Backbone bond lengths (Angstrom), bond angles and torsions (degrees), N, CA, C in turn:
res aa  C-N    CA-C-N  psi(-1)  N-CA   C-N-CA  omega(-1)  CA-C   N-CA-C  phi
1 M - - - 1.463 - - 1.533 111.32 -
2 A 1.343 117.26 -33.95 1.468 121.23 -179.28 1.527 110.15 -60.09
3 F 1.347 115.91 -40.50 1.465 120.36 179.61 1.525 111.03 -62.70
4 L 1.331 116.85 -39.87 1.467 121.07 -179.59 1.529 110.99 -66.06
5 F 1.332 116.58 -42.22 1.461 120.38 178.01 1.534 110.75 -64.56
6 Y 1.337 116.73 -39.47 1.465 120.55 179.33 1.524 110.59 -65.98
7 S 1.332 117.09 -42.05 1.471 121.55 178.28 1.521 110.28 -61.02
8 F 1.330 115.15 -40.83 1.460 119.61 178.88 1.519 111.06 -65.13
9 Y 1.337 117.05 -38.60 1.463 121.58 178.96 1.530 110.58 -62.40
10 I 1.329 116.56 -44.43 1.468 121.00 179.79 1.526 110.22 -62.81
11 Y 1.338 115.66 -42.03 1.470 120.09 -178.00 1.525 111.87 -63.65
12 T 1.326 116.38 -37.58 1.465 120.28 -173.55 1.526 114.27 -98.75
13 K 1.328 116.48 3.23 1.466 120.79 -174.37 1.519 111.89 -56.43
14 N 1.327 116.44 -42.50 1.460 120.59 -177.24 1.528 113.62 -100.21
15 T 1.317 116.61 1.01 1.474 119.94 -179.30 1.524 110.30 -134.82
16 M 1.327 116.20 57.15 1.459 120.82 -176.35 1.532 110.54 -80.04
17 K 1.326 115.54 71.58 1.462 121.01 179.99 1.523 109.52 -112.87
18 F 1.326 115.20 69.42 1.457 119.65 -178.04 1.524 110.18 -86.53
19 N 1.315 115.07 147.03 1.455 121.68 -179.99 1.522 107.32 -129.86
20 L 1.334 116.09 113.13 1.461 120.77 -175.40 1.532 111.90 -59.40
21 S 1.323 116.35 -39.68 1.460 120.43 179.90 1.529 111.16 -62.07
22 Q 1.338 116.27 -43.83 1.462 120.49 178.74 1.524 111.17 -66.61
23 I 1.317 117.02 -39.84 1.469 121.03 179.25 1.524 110.19 -61.98
24 L 1.339 116.47 -44.63 1.463 120.37 179.14 1.531 111.18 -63.74
25 S 1.336 115.71 -42.86 1.471 119.93 -179.20 1.525 111.38 -63.59
26 T 1.342 115.94 -49.32 1.468 119.07 -179.12 1.528 111.37 -65.34
27 S 1.325 116.61 -36.20 1.465 120.04 178.75 1.517 110.91 -63.54
28 M 1.336 116.56 -42.85 1.467 120.77 179.98 1.519 111.42 -66.70
29 V 1.334 116.08 -41.17 1.468 120.20 179.28 1.525 109.96 -61.85
30 L 1.329 116.24 -49.46 1.464 120.37 -178.52 1.525 111.52 -66.82
31 F 1.333 116.58 -35.75 1.463 120.10 177.53 1.523 110.47 -61.46
32 A 1.330 115.02 -41.48 1.466 119.67 -179.41 1.521 111.67 -70.63
33 I 1.337 116.83 -41.07 1.462 120.02 -175.00 1.529 111.37 -75.32
34 I 1.342 117.66 -36.33 1.471 120.49 177.34 1.528 109.54 -71.50
35 D 1.339 115.78 -39.88 1.467 122.52 175.36 1.527 112.23 49.89
36 I 1.318 116.60 51.46 1.456 120.08 -177.27 1.526 112.04 -66.76
37 L 1.343 117.72 -30.14 1.464 119.83 176.81 1.524 111.04 -66.83
38 G 1.338 115.36 -42.00 1.462 119.41 178.45 1.518 112.05 -68.43
39 A 1.341 115.64 -21.40 1.467 120.17 -178.12 1.530 112.45 -90.02
40 I 1.332 117.71 1.27 1.461 120.56 -178.48 1.534 112.44 -54.89
41 P 1.344 119.52 -45.17 1.478 118.95 177.67 1.525 112.64 -59.32
42 V 1.343 116.82 -37.08 1.465 121.11 178.79 1.523 110.05 -66.91
43 V 1.340 115.53 -43.39 1.470 120.51 -179.90 1.528 110.03 -61.84
44 I 1.331 116.99 -41.50 1.463 121.16 178.92 1.525 110.75 -62.86
45 Q 1.338 115.63 -40.75 1.461 120.10 178.79 1.532 110.85 -63.98
46 L 1.338 116.26 -43.00 1.463 120.60 178.60 1.524 111.05 -64.14
47 R 1.341 115.20 -39.60 1.469 119.45 179.25 1.526 110.75 -63.04
48 S 1.335 116.39 -40.17 1.464 119.80 -179.36 1.525 111.75 -66.26
49 K 1.336 116.61 -31.59 1.467 120.90 179.27 1.525 111.61 -75.79
50 A 1.337 115.82 -42.07 1.470 119.84 -174.81 1.525 112.82 -90.38
51 G 1.326 116.99 -18.60 1.461 120.30 -177.91 1.512 112.50 94.84
52 H 1.343 117.31 -32.62 1.463 121.76 177.52 1.526 109.28 -163.10
53 I 1.323 115.47 164.97 1.465 121.42 178.03 1.521 108.14 -127.03
54 E 1.326 116.46 130.53 1.463 121.16 177.14 1.528 108.65 -84.50
55 S 1.327 115.61 89.55 1.462 121.76 -174.01 1.522 112.69 -59.36
56 E 1.345 116.32 -42.65 1.470 119.85 -178.70 1.522 111.35 -62.28
57 K 1.329 116.17 -48.11 1.464 120.64 -178.09 1.523 111.14 -63.20
58 A 1.329 116.50 -44.79 1.455 120.66 -179.49 1.525 111.27 -61.17
59 T 1.344 116.57 -42.12 1.460 121.33 -178.78 1.524 111.54 -67.53
60 I 1.335 117.16 -44.63 1.469 121.08 -178.82 1.520 110.93 -64.46
61 V 1.335 116.92 -44.43 1.471 120.49 -179.28 1.518 110.91 -64.09
62 A 1.329 117.15 -46.07 1.466 121.06 -179.55 1.524 110.94 -62.53
63 T 1.341 117.27 -43.86 1.459 121.56 179.42 1.521 111.04 -62.68
64 S 1.322 116.50 -43.77 1.460 121.22 179.62 1.526 111.28 -62.00
65 L 1.322 116.34 -44.41 1.466 120.60 179.33 1.528 111.41 -60.28
66 M 1.332 116.06 -42.24 1.463 120.48 -178.27 1.531 111.55 -66.57
67 I 1.338 117.23 -44.36 1.461 120.55 -178.98 1.526 111.12 -68.20
68 I 1.336 116.61 -41.75 1.466 120.49 178.05 1.519 110.62 -60.45
69 F 1.338 116.36 -44.59 1.459 119.77 -179.04 1.526 111.24 -68.22
70 L 1.329 116.70 -32.81 1.460 120.52 178.12 1.526 110.60 -59.88
71 F 1.347 116.57 -40.29 1.464 121.21 -178.56 1.529 112.90 -86.29
72 A 1.331 116.75 -39.27 1.467 120.11 -173.37 1.518 113.75 -97.54
73 G 1.325 116.82 -12.40 1.457 119.96 -176.11 1.514 113.92 -59.18
74 E 1.342 116.47 -42.22 1.469 120.70 -179.30 1.530 110.79 -64.54
75 T 1.338 116.49 -39.57 1.473 120.64 177.97 1.519 111.00 -63.50
76 L 1.326 115.48 -42.12 1.461 120.03 178.35 1.528 111.20 -62.13
77 L 1.321 115.73 -37.09 1.467 119.89 178.55 1.526 111.03 -65.86
78 K 1.329 115.74 -40.69 1.468 119.58 179.68 1.521 111.23 -63.32
79 I 1.331 115.55 -36.39 1.463 120.21 -179.94 1.528 110.81 -61.63
80 I 1.329 115.62 -36.84 1.472 119.01 179.88 1.530 112.53 -96.00
81 G 1.339 116.07 8.86 1.462 120.51 172.45 1.513 116.49 81.76
82 L 1.339 117.59 30.30 1.461 120.95 178.47 1.521 110.28 -118.22
83 D 1.335 116.52 152.32 1.466 120.72 175.34 1.520 109.76 -104.49
84 V 1.341 115.48 162.17 1.466 120.83 -175.64 1.522 111.53 -62.92
85 Q 1.341 117.11 -36.84 1.457 120.32 -178.96 1.534 111.99 -62.06
86 S 1.329 115.25 -43.85 1.469 119.24 178.51 1.525 110.51 -63.37
87 F 1.339 115.78 -41.60 1.461 120.46 178.77 1.529 110.34 -65.51
88 A 1.338 116.04 -36.84 1.460 120.47 179.84 1.527 111.14 -65.88
89 I 1.339 116.36 -38.99 1.466 120.37 177.73 1.526 109.89 -64.95
90 A 1.338 115.71 -45.55 1.464 119.78 176.80 1.525 109.83 -60.82
91 G 1.341 115.47 -40.44 1.453 120.51 178.61 1.515 112.95 -62.59
92 S 1.325 116.15 -39.08 1.463 119.73 179.55 1.525 110.98 -63.53
93 L 1.333 116.43 -34.15 1.467 120.46 178.24 1.532 111.00 -70.23
94 V 1.348 115.81 -38.25 1.463 119.76 176.93 1.526 109.92 -65.26
95 I 1.337 115.94 -44.22 1.459 120.75 178.69 1.526 110.41 -61.06
96 F 1.334 116.12 -39.99 1.467 121.14 178.44 1.529 110.25 -59.74
97 C 1.331 116.74 -45.31 1.469 121.27 -179.65 1.530 111.04 -63.77
98 I 1.344 116.30 -41.87 1.463 120.66 178.95 1.526 110.22 -63.45
99 A 1.341 115.86 -40.41 1.461 120.63 178.86 1.528 110.82 -63.48
100 M 1.336 116.38 -39.97 1.458 120.15 178.51 1.529 110.61 -63.72
101 E 1.332 116.36 -37.05 1.466 120.27 175.00 1.534 110.48 -58.48
102 M 1.350 114.86 -45.40 1.456 120.44 -176.09 1.525 111.99 -67.75
103 V 1.332 116.46 -41.70 1.460 120.71 -175.43 1.535 112.11 -76.54
104 L 1.339 116.34 -44.31 1.466 120.86 -173.63 1.524 113.84 -96.51
105 G 1.336 116.83 -6.58 1.456 119.18 -179.69 1.511 113.29 73.25
106 L 1.354 116.10 25.84 1.457 120.47 179.70 1.525 110.39 -84.55
107 T 1.317 116.49 167.71 1.462 121.57 173.78 1.515 107.48 -128.05
108 L 1.342 115.95 96.22 1.462 121.00 -178.66 1.517 111.71 -94.33
109 F 1.342 116.11 -28.33 1.464 120.72 -178.10 1.519 109.05 -112.44
110 H 1.320 116.93 123.43 1.458 121.90 -178.94 1.530 109.88 -109.63
111 E 1.335 116.00 127.77 1.458 121.04 178.34 1.522 108.98 -134.66
112 D 1.317 116.80 129.78 1.456 121.37 178.79 1.519 109.65 -88.02
113 A 1.311 116.60 128.52 1.469 120.99 179.84 1.520 110.07 -88.30
114 P 1.324 118.08 125.57 1.454 120.40 177.36 1.519 110.94 -72.11
115 E 1.314 116.12 173.12 1.460 120.54 -175.79 1.522 111.81 -70.85
116 T 1.327 117.50 -30.29 1.468 119.61 -179.51 1.523 110.11 -104.12
117 V 1.329 117.57 146.68 1.462 120.18 -171.72 1.519 114.50 -111.88
118 S 1.316 118.34 -15.97 1.468 123.52 -173.50 1.516 114.82 -16.59
119 I 1.342 116.90 -86.68 1.457 120.29 178.85 1.523 109.80 -101.60
120 V 1.321 115.41 -40.96 1.458 121.89 178.07 1.527 107.63 -107.03
121 P 1.342 120.44 128.85 1.471 126.67 9.58 1.526 114.27 -102.55
122 L 1.346 118.66 11.32 1.459 119.50 -173.85 1.527 112.64 -70.28
123 A 1.349 116.83 -61.56 1.468 119.57 179.43 1.522 110.39 -66.00
124 F 1.329 115.13 -43.97 1.468 121.52 177.24 1.520 108.11 -140.65
125 P 1.349 119.31 122.68 1.469 126.67 13.02 1.525 115.59 -104.78
126 L 1.357 119.26 6.58 1.456 119.58 -174.73 1.526 112.67 -63.95
127 I 1.351 117.10 -45.88 1.468 120.63 -179.48 1.527 110.86 -92.65
128 A 1.319 116.43 -60.30 1.476 120.98 -179.47 1.526 109.38 -100.64
129 G 1.304 115.57 67.41 1.454 120.70 -178.18 1.515 112.97 -92.71
130 A 1.323 115.43 -169.89 1.467 120.97 -178.22 1.527 111.57 -60.87
131 G 1.338 116.54 -40.15 1.462 119.78 179.71 1.517 112.06 -62.94
132 T 1.349 116.50 -41.37 1.462 121.12 179.06 1.515 111.34 -65.38
133 M 1.334 116.67 -45.17 1.468 120.87 -179.34 1.525 111.17 -63.74
134 T 1.320 115.41 -42.73 1.470 120.02 177.93 1.517 110.51 -61.68
135 T 1.330 115.72 -42.36 1.461 121.02 -179.65 1.524 111.39 -62.36
136 L 1.331 117.36 -39.87 1.466 121.06 -179.24 1.525 111.80 -59.09
137 L 1.330 117.05 -46.44 1.464 119.28 179.15 1.521 111.57 -70.17
138 S 1.322 116.37 -32.18 1.462 119.52 176.29 1.526 110.42 -65.57
139 L 1.336 116.33 -42.23 1.468 120.98 178.20 1.523 111.27 -64.76
140 K 1.331 116.56 -32.69 1.463 120.68 -177.93 1.516 111.78 -63.67
141 T 1.324 117.78 -23.24 1.467 120.82 177.73 1.528 111.28 -77.76
142 E 1.345 116.62 -13.77 1.464 120.75 -175.41 1.529 113.15 -114.40
143 Y 1.333 117.59 -32.57 1.465 121.42 -171.67 1.525 112.28 -125.18
144 D 1.355 115.78 161.05 1.458 121.58 178.38 1.527 110.02 -72.21
145 T 1.336 115.33 145.34 1.463 121.33 -175.31 1.526 112.87 -57.99
146 Q 1.339 117.08 -44.34 1.461 119.43 -176.98 1.522 112.07 -62.75
147 N 1.327 116.94 -32.50 1.464 120.03 178.14 1.524 111.28 -72.37
148 I 1.330 116.30 -34.22 1.470 120.66 176.92 1.529 109.60 -66.29
149 I 1.342 116.47 -40.65 1.466 120.53 -179.70 1.529 110.44 -63.43
150 V 1.332 116.84 -40.90 1.468 119.79 176.40 1.525 109.73 -60.68
151 G 1.340 116.16 -43.00 1.460 120.70 177.27 1.523 111.71 -59.62
152 I 1.336 117.15 -40.53 1.466 121.87 177.94 1.526 110.12 -62.32
153 L 1.340 116.23 -48.82 1.464 120.52 -177.43 1.526 112.00 -63.63
154 I 1.330 116.54 -39.38 1.469 120.45 177.35 1.523 110.11 -61.13
155 N 1.335 115.39 -46.96 1.461 120.07 -178.55 1.525 112.37 -65.63
156 M 1.339 116.40 -40.71 1.456 118.89 -177.03 1.527 111.74 -72.12
157 T 1.334 116.72 -27.30 1.464 119.95 172.76 1.520 109.56 -64.73
158 F 1.337 115.40 -42.12 1.462 120.55 178.40 1.530 110.45 -67.32
159 V 1.342 116.66 -40.61 1.470 121.34 178.58 1.529 109.88 -58.80
160 Y 1.338 116.29 -44.35 1.465 120.75 179.10 1.529 110.73 -59.92
161 F 1.327 116.08 -43.65 1.467 120.74 178.94 1.525 110.86 -61.15
162 V 1.336 116.26 -43.44 1.473 120.87 -179.66 1.527 110.79 -64.31
163 L 1.342 116.75 -45.04 1.468 120.21 -179.27 1.527 111.22 -61.72
164 K 1.327 115.90 -33.24 1.461 120.56 -179.78 1.532 111.92 -76.46
165 N 1.329 116.98 -22.82 1.469 120.87 -173.91 1.519 112.44 -129.24
166 T 1.323 117.09 34.97 1.466 121.86 -174.04 1.524 112.93 -57.21
167 E 1.315 116.81 -51.68 1.461 120.28 -175.67 1.532 112.05 -65.60
168 R 1.325 116.78 -38.24 1.468 120.55 178.27 1.518 111.14 -64.22
169 L 1.344 116.69 -41.61 1.464 120.65 -179.55 1.523 111.42 -67.53
170 E 1.319 116.76 -36.22 1.467 119.46 178.71 1.521 110.23 -63.54
171 K 1.330 116.21 -40.87 1.462 120.00 178.40 1.529 110.88 -68.73
172 L 1.341 116.56 -36.04 1.466 121.49 -177.77 1.523 111.83 -67.00
173 F 1.348 116.68 -50.59 1.463 121.14 -176.92 1.530 112.82 -83.50
174 G 1.308 115.86 -34.42 1.462 118.97 -174.48 1.523 110.48 76.34
175 K 1.321 117.05 164.11 1.454 120.55 -178.36 1.524 112.09 -63.43
176 S 1.328 116.73 -38.93 1.465 120.28 -179.37 1.519 111.18 -68.02
177 G 1.340 117.36 -38.48 1.453 121.10 179.18 1.513 111.94 -65.24
178 L 1.334 117.04 -43.24 1.458 121.18 177.67 1.524 110.96 -64.46
179 N 1.323 116.36 -35.15 1.460 120.60 179.33 1.522 111.22 -67.28
180 V 1.341 117.07 -38.94 1.467 121.48 178.07 1.528 110.21 -64.71
181 L 1.334 116.79 -44.90 1.461 121.04 178.33 1.525 111.29 -60.53
182 R 1.316 115.94 -42.14 1.461 121.01 -179.38 1.521 111.28 -61.56
183 K 1.334 117.10 -44.25 1.461 121.15 -178.73 1.534 111.29 -70.23
184 A 1.339 116.85 -37.75 1.464 120.87 179.59 1.526 110.91 -62.08
185 F 1.331 116.55 -46.65 1.456 119.64 179.27 1.520 111.52 -73.01
186 G 1.316 116.75 -22.08 1.464 119.86 174.45 1.521 111.50 -64.84
187 V 1.327 116.05 -40.80 1.471 120.76 178.23 1.529 110.49 -65.19
188 I 1.341 116.46 -42.71 1.466 121.27 177.18 1.522 109.88 -60.23
189 L 1.324 115.62 -41.60 1.460 121.03 -179.05 1.531 111.71 -65.35
190 L 1.329 117.08 -36.55 1.464 120.80 176.36 1.523 110.73 -59.55
191 A 1.328 115.94 -46.11 1.464 120.67 179.94 1.528 111.05 -63.15
192 I 1.331 116.00 -39.51 1.466 120.74 179.32 1.526 110.68 -65.10
193 A 1.328 116.67 -41.96 1.467 121.41 179.38 1.524 111.00 -60.68
194 I 1.322 116.04 -42.48 1.466 120.87 179.60 1.524 110.69 -65.77
195 K 1.341 116.26 -41.20 1.468 120.42 179.03 1.525 110.95 -62.59
196 L 1.334 117.41 -44.55 1.456 121.34 179.69 1.534 111.43 -63.36
197 F 1.315 115.13 -40.32 1.480 119.71 179.64 1.526 110.24 -64.24
198 R 1.333 116.95 -45.51 1.454 120.90 -178.05 1.530 111.78 -66.48
199 S 1.338 117.11 -41.92 1.467 120.07 -176.68 1.515 112.77 -69.75
200 N 1.326 117.89 -24.58 1.475 120.81 -178.41 1.532 112.99 -99.83
201 T 1.330 116.96 -4.58 1.450 120.49 176.61 1.528 112.09 -112.46
202 G 1.340 115.46 -10.53 1.458 119.91 179.40 1.513 113.44 79.03
203 L 1.340 118.35 14.75 1.465 121.47 -179.53 1.513 111.37 -81.05
């Protein structure tokens, strides 16, 4: 993690244009889309299968994937002939579906967890999955890159804390408490999806 923070410092050394409002917005969006609190039962299940979880490795890999995609994602889209706006609209629809899962308790996306957890499926796709990657490019159409990176680092610091204290947090919040948090952020995510769709379609 120290290397990632240092890389971020070098990148922003000459362009220190941080915006607290944007940082808060991107942090909330990523917090909702990653939904690490809602994923605590899944993490516990993976831990029971593998015997342990390498929290540091999972956090570093997920953070690296997100930052790399933030910078290279647009280039990859151009290679396949897509623009960021089109991807953002598609992303808003994915975010909408994920939000509906959270609010209504539906299961629209099915993923089979392998027996080993090392990098897959914890870092990818549980933390830095398709929804997260889509959200990053969608956010890039609205916010400055450096503010998005701060939002990523804030969230991944929290993710690391959760992975290190999964069982304690489950006992603290209880199943009902985690369910309330999941639904609350689902509603926020619905509003965000609608905003992204409207801003990229001109409606």
